Structures are given as C-alpha cells and as structure tokens.
TORDREN-477595 format. One record per residue (C-alpha): residue in one letter; residue number from 1; x, y, z. Coordinates in nm, 2 decimals. Layout:
% TORDREN-477595
resn  resi  xx  yy  zz
A  NUM  X  Y  Z
...
***
This chain:
% TORDREN-477595
resn  resi  xx  yy  zz
M  1  -1.55  -1.27  -0.77
P  2  -1.21  -1.08  -0.65
I  3  -1.22  -0.90  -0.35
E  4  -1.21  -0.51  -0.37
V  5  -0.84  -0.36  -0.20
V  6  -0.72  -0.03  -0.19
A  7  -0.36  0.10  -0.10
A  8  -0.20  0.42  -0.06
L  9  0.14  0.55  -0.21
L  10  0.25  0.83  0.01
L  11  0.53  0.96  -0.07
R  12  0.81  1.21  0.12
G  13  1.03  1.32  -0.13
E  14  1.22  1.04  -0.35
K  15  1.09  0.80  -0.07
F  16  0.75  0.59  -0.04
L  17  0.60  0.43  0.29
A  18  0.61  0.07  0.30
C  19  0.47  -0.13  0.58
Q  20  0.57  -0.50  0.71
R  21  0.28  -0.74  0.76
S  22  0.27  -0.88  1.14
A  23  0.40  -1.22  1.14
H  24  0.08  -1.37  1.25
K  25  -0.11  -1.26  0.91
A  26  -0.12  -1.45  0.58
R  27  0.20  -1.33  0.40
G  28  0.34  -1.25  0.71
L  29  0.63  -1.05  0.75
L  30  0.60  -0.93  0.38
W  31  0.61  -0.59  0.29
E  32  0.32  -0.39  0.14
F  33  0.19  -0.04  0.09
V  34  -0.06  0.05  0.36
G  35  -0.44  -0.04  0.29
G  36  -0.68  -0.32  0.30
K  37  -1.04  -0.45  0.19
V  38  -1.30  -0.21  0.09
E  39  -1.63  -0.28  0.32
P  40  -1.95  -0.31  0.22
G  41  -2.12  0.05  0.11
E  42  -1.77  0.24  0.14
T  43  -1.64  0.37  -0.15
K  44  -1.25  0.31  -0.21
T  45  -1.17  0.68  -0.12
Q  46  -1.34  0.60  0.22
A  47  -1.20  0.27  0.29
L  48  -0.85  0.42  0.22
V  49  -0.92  0.66  0.45
R  50  -1.01  0.42  0.70
E  51  -0.73  0.20  0.69
C  52  -0.47  0.42  0.68
Q  53  -0.66  0.57  1.03
E  54  -0.68  0.19  1.14
E  55  -0.32  0.10  1.04
L  56  -0.12  0.44  1.07
G  57  -0.34  0.65  1.30
V  58  -0.31  0.94  1.04
T  59  -0.55  1.13  0.84
V  60  -0.46  1.10  0.47
S  61  -0.59  1.29  0.14
V  62  -0.65  1.07  -0.12
G  63  -0.57  1.17  -0.46
R  64  -0.62  1.00  -0.81
P  65  -0.57  0.61  -0.89
V  66  -0.21  0.57  -1.04
L  67  -0.29  0.22  -1.12
E  68  -0.52  -0.09  -1.09
L  69  -0.41  -0.45  -1.16
T  70  -0.58  -0.81  -1.04
H  71  -0.38  -1.05  -0.83
A  72  -0.46  -1.41  -0.75
Y  73  -0.30  -1.54  -0.44
P  74  -0.39  -1.95  -0.35
D  75  -0.63  -1.87  -0.07
L  76  -0.79  -1.54  -0.25
T  77  -0.81  -1.30  -0.57
I  78  -0.77  -0.95  -0.48
H  79  -0.84  -0.64  -0.73
L  80  -0.62  -0.33  -0.61
T  81  -0.64  0.00  -0.66
L  82  -0.33  0.21  -0.57
F  83  -0.42  0.58  -0.54
A  84  -0.17  0.86  -0.46
A  85  -0.23  1.01  -0.12
S  86  -0.07  1.23  0.11
L  87  -0.07  1.26  0.49
T  88  -0.22  1.54  0.66
G  89  -0.03  1.62  0.92
E  90  0.04  1.33  1.18
E  91  0.32  1.10  1.17
P  92  0.23  0.74  1.06
Q  93  0.26  0.50  1.36
R  94  0.32  0.11  1.40
L  95  -0.03  0.02  1.50
E  96  -0.08  -0.31  1.31
H  97  0.26  -0.35  1.11
A  98  0.57  -0.52  1.21
D  99  0.77  -0.23  1.07
L  100  0.72  0.07  0.90
R  101  0.97  0.22  0.68
W  102  1.03  0.51  0.40
M  103  1.23  0.35  0.11
T  104  1.33  0.47  -0.23
W  105  1.23  0.28  -0.54
Q  106  1.58  0.10  -0.57
E  107  1.61  0.02  -0.17
A  108  1.26  -0.17  -0.24
Q  109  1.42  -0.40  -0.47
S  110  1.61  -0.55  -0.19
Y  111  1.30  -0.62  0.05
P  112  1.04  -0.91  0.01
F  113  0.73  -0.74  -0.09
C  114  0.37  -0.94  -0.11
P  115  0.34  -1.06  -0.47
A  116  0.09  -0.83  -0.57
D  117  0.29  -0.51  -0.44
Q  118  0.59  -0.68  -0.63
E  119  0.37  -0.62  -0.95
I  120  0.30  -0.24  -0.83
L  121  0.66  -0.17  -0.80
A  122  0.74  -0.33  -1.15
Q  123  0.48  -0.14  -1.30
L  124  0.58  0.19  -1.08
G  125  0.96  0.13  -1.20
Q  126  0.81  0.17  -1.58
I  127  0.55  0.47  -1.52
G  128  0.72  0.70  -1.22
P  129  0.65  0.85  -0.98
F  130  1.00  0.78  -0.91
G  131  1.27  0.67  -1.13
K  132  1.49  0.38  -1.08
G  133  1.77  0.62  -0.94
***
C-alpha cells in the first residue's frame, strides 16, 4: 500500500521553491518540493499546511491539485499529490532542509532532484505552469 504524500508548488513569478533534503535523511542532499507524509486522520490539505509550517515556518493557502503520481523507491512506495499553494505572508525559513532556493524550471534541470520529483518536473515541463524557457 503506497504511503500518501503531499507536496506544494509554491510559485514566485517564473520560479518555484525547491528544498534540499538534509544529509542525514533518506535521499539526503537531493532536491524536492516541500511537503511530506499525510498522518492518520488528516486530509491532504491539512497535511500540506502542517508540513509547510514545520519545514519552512510558513502558512500556506492550498489550492487545486496540479498532478498525482505513484513512485516506487527501493525502501517505500509513495502516492504523491502536488498542490498549487501560495504563501500567506511569511518568508520561508530553512528549518529542516540543507538549503532552499527559488528556481526556474530550466534551472531545476541542473539540480539533482529526488526521483519522484524528477517525474513531477518532467510533467510540469509538458503541462505548465511554467514553460521551458
């Protein structure tokens, strides 16, 4: 049974927020979209709000789902839902990640992303919300 995971597509102009995983975590130092596991009794929206608060110290307004995918890692299988989300005021802080960076889709191509997030980037390159330029 896949683990339910949520992630936020936070946009600022032509850039989105990418987070670098801590070195001591699985897939350490790879880049990803902010988010995490849905806890028992939580909706996906509640989980995303909680994860953004825990990981970035921000409050987000969660919009529509952008895409969903299932990805099998060697140690677990996840069902990931990426939501459009927006910051409600605070600037993201690096509370749990090695680094945070606003990057364009094109810039992201030169960063090592987690495999599931690579799939997201590939799909976003085809469907938007930003073009390949």
